C-alpha positions in Angstrom: 283.9 -27.8 -5.6 285.8 -25.3 -3.7 285.3 -23.9 0.0 285.2 -20.2 0.4 284.3 -17.9 3.2 282.3 -14.7 2.7 282.0 -11.7 5.1 278.8 -10.1 5.1 278.0 -6.5 6.4 275.1 -4.0 6.4 274.6 -0.7 8.0 271.9 1.0 5.9 268.1 0.1 5.7 266.9 -3.2 7.0 270.3 -4.6 8.1 269.2 -8.1 8.7 266.8 -8.3 5.7 269.7 -7.0 3.4 272.0 -9.9 4.8 269.2 -12.4 4.3 268.6 -11.2 0.9 272.4 -11.6 0.2 272.5 -15.2 1.6 269.6 -16.2 -0.6 271.3 -14.6 -3.6 274.4 -16.6 -2.9 272.5 -19.9 -3.0 272.0 -19.3 -6.8 275.7 -20.2 -7.5 277.0 -21.8 -4.2 275.7 -24.1 -1.3 275.8 -22.4 1.9 277.2 -24.8 4.6 277.2 -22.5 7.6 276.3 -19.2 8.8 277.5 -17.6 12.0 275.5 -15.7 14.4 274.6 -12.1 13.6 276.8 -9.5 15.3 276.3 -5.7 15.7 279.5 -3.8 15.5 281.0 -0.5 15.7 281.9 1.0 12.3 285.3 1.8 11.1 285.9 5.1 9.4 283.7 8.2 9.6 280.6 8.4 11.8 277.9 6.0 10.7 275.3 3.6 11.8 276.3 0.3 13.3 276.9 -2.7 11.2 275.4 -6.0 11.2 277.9 -8.5 10.4 278.1 -12.4 9.8 280.3 -14.8 8.1 279.3 -17.8 5.9 281.0 -20.9 4.5 280.0 -22.0 1.0 280.9 -24.8 -1.5 281.1 -23.3 -5.1 282.2 -24.1 -8.5 283.0 -20.7 -9.3 286.7 -19.5 -9.5 287.8 -16.9 -7.0 287.5 -14.1 -9.8 284.0 -15.2 -10.9 282.8 -15.5 -7.4 283.9 -12.0 -6.7 282.1 -10.8 -9.8 279.1 -12.8 -8.8 279.1 -11.3 -5.1 279.4 -7.8 -6.7 276.4 -8.5 -8.7 274.3 -9.6 -5.6 275.5 -6.2 -3.9 274.1 -4.3 -7.1 270.9 -6.0 -6.9 270.3 -5.2 -3.3 271.1 -1.5 -4.0 274.8 -0.9 -3.4 276.1 1.7 -5.5 279.8 2.9 -5.9 280.4 5.9 -3.5 284.0 6.1 -4.0 285.0 6.2 -0.2 286.1 3.2 1.5 284.6 2.5 4.9 281.4 4.4 3.9 278.0 3.4 5.0 276.5 0.5 2.7 273.1 -1.4 2.5 275.2 -4.4 1.9 279.0 -5.5 1.7 280.1 -8.9 0.6 283.9 -9.7 1.0 285.4 -12.9 -0.3 287.6 -13.6 2.8 289.2 -17.0 1.9 289.2 -19.3 -1.1 290.5 -22.8 -0.3 294.2 -22.1 0.6 294.6 -19.8 -2.4 296.7 -16.5 -2.2 295.6 -14.2 -4.7 297.1 -10.5 -5.1 295.5 -8.8 -8.0 294.3 -5.4 -8.3 290.7 -6.2 -8.0 291.1 -9.2 -5.6 293.1 -10.0 -2.6 292.8 -13.4 -0.9 293.0 -13.9 2.1 291.2 -10.7 2.7 294.0 -8.4 3.9 292.5 -6.8 6.8 290.6 -9.7 8.1 293.1 -10.7 10.7 292.9 -7.4 12.6 289.0 -7.3 12.4 287.2 -8.9 15.5 283.8 -8.4 13.6 285.4 -10.8 10.8 287.5 -13.2 13.0 284.9 -13.8 15.7 282.1 -15.1 13.2 284.6 -16.7 11.2 286.0 -18.6 14.3 282.5 -19.5 15.2 282.0 -21.6 12.0 285.5 -22.6 11.2 287.7 -22.6 14.6 290.7 -24.3 12.9 290.9 -22.4 9.6 294.2 -20.7 9.2 294.4 -17.0 8.6 297.9 -15.4 8.5 299.4 -18.6 9.9 297.1 -18.7 13.0 293.9 -20.5 13.5 290.8 -18.3 13.5 289.9 -19.2 17.0 293.2 -18.1 18.3 293.0 -14.7 16.5 289.7 -14.2 17.7 290.5 -14.7 21.1 293.2 -12.5 21.0 291.1 -9.6 19.3 288.5 -10.0 21.9 284.9 -9.2 21.6 284.7 -5.5 22.6 282.2 -3.7 20.4 280.6 -7.0 19.3 276.9 -7.6 20.3 275.4 -10.9 19.5 272.0 -9.9 17.8 271.0 -13.5 16.9 272.4 -17.0 17.3 273.3 -19.2 14.5 270.1 -20.3 12.5 268.9 -16.5 12.3 269.4 -16.6 8.5 267.1 -19.3 7.9 268.8 -20.2 4.5 271.0 -23.1 5.7 267.9 -24.8 7.1 265.8 -24.4 4.1 268.5 -25.3 1.7 269.0 -28.6 3.8 265.3 -29.3 3.7 265.3 -29.1 -0.1 268.3 -31.7 -0.3 266.3 -34.0 1.7 
């Protein structure tokens, strides 16, 4: 089993429901160990609605490439369709941020996610559930602290997802 971190985002439709649906989908092929608080954040790129963002830590038997394909399948199930533009609005966005200590640079997959160290909406929730995980040679908590929390608003504390608790109940 491998530990991976997934970034979740949505800014169209019922954002929180879309993120919960994605988390439930992830449980089909992984065990969710932690989910950060839910944050509302300003979008990057062209004018569009604000995002809801979170990060989860999973344990999975899938390879990084298989995990990426699985996450893309969940996005498709929820209604994401290719629209060609980066940073465009979306009903769901699932990013493979980290996979163990792997470094992957392939046309379809880059791990660690190349833009995460500069994004407070990724580093803040990541630091919440894994403060000591190293990203670009620095602890997530250190990077998050330097990026600050401007533009981040906590919409719900950890536990908002209901997925981690229900998965643990099944294991008991």
